[in-house]
N, C-alpha and C positions, 0 to 999 in steps of 0.2 A: 510788393508783396513778398513776405519772408516767411516760407513755409516749414513748420516743425514738424518732423515725423519720428517718434520715438516707439514705433513699432517694433523695433530691433533692441530695445534699452537693454544694457547700458551704451549702445550705440546710437548717438543722437544725430539724425541725418537732417541738414538744414539745407534750403533751396532758395535761393535770392532769385526773384523773378521781377524784371523790369525795374522801374524805379519806385521808390518809396518814400514817404515823407519823415522829416525829422522825428515826429510823434512816434511814426512806427517803427522807426529804427531805436529810439528810446524803449519802446516797449521790447522789442527784440533782445536789448541787452539784460533787461529786466529779467524776462524770461529767461535767458541763456543762463544767467545766474542762478535762477530758482532751480534748474535742471542742475548744474554743476554741484550745487548744494546737498543735493539728494545724498544718501547713504551710498558708500562704495565709490570705485574709480568708474569713469566712463571715458568715450571716444567721441569725438565730433567729426563727422564729415560734412564738408561745406562746398555746396556744388554752387559755383558762381558762373557757370554757362550763360545764363539768361538775365545774368545781373547788370544792373546800372548803379553803380554805387559813386556818389559824388565824393571828391576828395576830403572835405570836411567829417563826412561820415567814417571814411577810412581812418582818419586822424581820430575821431571819436572811438573807433572799435580799438586801435592803437592804445588809448589812453586808458581804456576799460581794461584791456589785456595788463598794462604795466600795473595798474591800480589793484588788480586781481591777482598778481602774478603768484603769491604765495598759495591762494586757493587753487588756481589751474595747476601748479606743480603737485600739489597734493592729491586732487582729484581727477585730473584729466591724463590720462596715459599718453594721448595722442590727438593730432589734428591733420586731417587729410584735405588739401583743397583740391577740388576738382574743377578743371577747366579744360576744355578740348581744343582750345586756342593756343598754340604755341607761344604767340606774342602775349597772350595774358599769363601764361606760366612764367615765361621770362620776366616779364614786368613785377609780378609776383614774388619771384626769386630775388630779384633785385631790391624790391622794399623789404623782403624778410632778411637779406642780408644786411641792411642798413639799420633796420629795426627789428632785430630778431624776437621771435615768440619764444616765450620762457618754457615751451614744453616741445616735446617730440613732433615734428611735422613732416609732412611730405608735399609734393606737387604732382598729382597724376592727372592723364587724360580723360579718365572715366570714372564712374561709379563703381564698376567692378574691380578695377585697380585699387582704389581707395578701399573697398570693402575687404580685399585680400590683405592689403596693409593692416588695416584694422584688425582683422582675425588673427594675423601673426603677433600683433602688439598684445592682443588679450591672452593669446596663448604663452607668449613670453612672460606673461604676468599670474601664468598659473590659473587663468580664468577660461577654463576650457569649454564650459556651456555656451558663454556668448560667443566665442570663437566658431565652435561647431554651428550654432544657429545662424550666424553670418554666413559661414560657409555653404550651409545648406539653402539659405535664402538665396544667395547669388548663383548658385549651381558651382561652386568652386571644389575643386579637389582638396581632400584633407593633406595638412603637411604636418609631419610628426608623428606622435603617437597620442591616442585618446584614451586611456586606459578606462574601461567601464561605459565608453559611450559608443553606441552603434552609430554608424554612418549611413544614412539614406539620404540620397540628395533630393531637394525639393523638386517636385514636378512643376513644370511651367506650362 
């Protein structure tokens, strides 16, 4: 199963859970492209902690990224891969070194670290509202200056 969470749009959170069929993966790529084509820039947080992605789907994802690299460069500020497994992050790092993605990316151990990275990217692009919303949602401290925006951490 592939879960899309756009509750913090323009941050799109994706979570791969277990195995999924080729048809489900095709639908994921179509839906991902539809999100990326929406007006304005976005960021993608890709949680692969519970993933079971076969090699052919990894290859299909790489081909999709290559075919859509102009769109990705134009619309996606960054991609954060989340994996708590050091071995998985190392494997992903090797794959990304051999087949680089066309956008800024990071590999982190948890969603909080990914959210902080995404919030910083939004702030760097002067998109302060998404940065503040992400920081509030994840209970992160503000970084830098946010003129005209009050800071109240989200209560959990």
